[in-house]
N, C-alpha and C positions, 0 to 999 in steps of 0.2 A: 542304667538305672540309677536314679537320684540318690539312693541310700549309700551306695559305694562312695559317691562324691562327698556326701554329708560326713561321713566317717572319716575320710581321708582329710577333708577340711578341718575337721576337728582337731586331728592330730597336728596338722600343719600350724594351727593357732595355738598349740601347746596346750590343749585340752586333753588331759592325760588320765583322770581319775576313772576308775573303773565304772563307777556309777553314771558317768556322763557319756561313756562310750558304749558299754554294753546293751542299753536298750535299743539304739539304733542298729547294732550288729545283729541283735536277736531278730528285730524285725526284718532285716535284710535276708537272714536265714529262712525265716517263715515265709517271706514272699517268694523265694527260690523254691521252697519246699512245695508251694501251692502250684507251682508250673509243672503240671503233669508230664509233659514232654522232656524236661530236663532230667538226665540221667542222675541216680542218686550219688554216682561217684565222680561227678564232674569236679574239675580243677577248682572252680569257683566255690562250690559247696565244701569241699575238703578244706581249703584255705580259711574260710570263715568259720567253719566248724572248729578248726584247730585253735582259733583266737577265741571263740566262745569258751572253750574248755579252760583256756589259760585264764581269762577273765573270771570265770567261775570259781577259781581256786583263790580268788583275791577278796579282800574286804572292800566294802564300797568306797571308803576314802583312799585306798591303795591307788598309787599312780605308776604307769608304765614309765620305766627308765628310757634314757635316750637310745640305747641299743635295741629295746623293745619296740620303741616308736619307729625307729628306722626300718626294722624287720616288718612290723605290721604294715607300714606304707608299701613296702615292697611286695609283700604278699597280697595286699588288697589291689594294688595296681595289676599284679598278675592275674588275680581272680577276675577284676573288671574286665581285662582283656580276653580272658577264656569266655566270660559271660557274654561278651560282644561277638566273639566268634561262634558261640552256640546260637545267638539270636539270629545273626546272618547266614547260618546253615539251615536253619529250619523254616 
């Protein structure tokens, strides 16, 4: 799904402000939620939800630090792989 790639690309381009990342991440979550056959406890949804919670506690101008960016990239890569496994199994 393109939204995974979009968020990961933004992070790699050092776009780190909450208000620049959160809208795409929210849209990604909403898209996954609309997939009725996707289990609510899927790894992809869990990882995205965790980061949405983290970002929602930040101010719009707050930026993720290096450690958070690295972790978010790792988590999104895992979520993307889990999502692709789900697509190929259904």
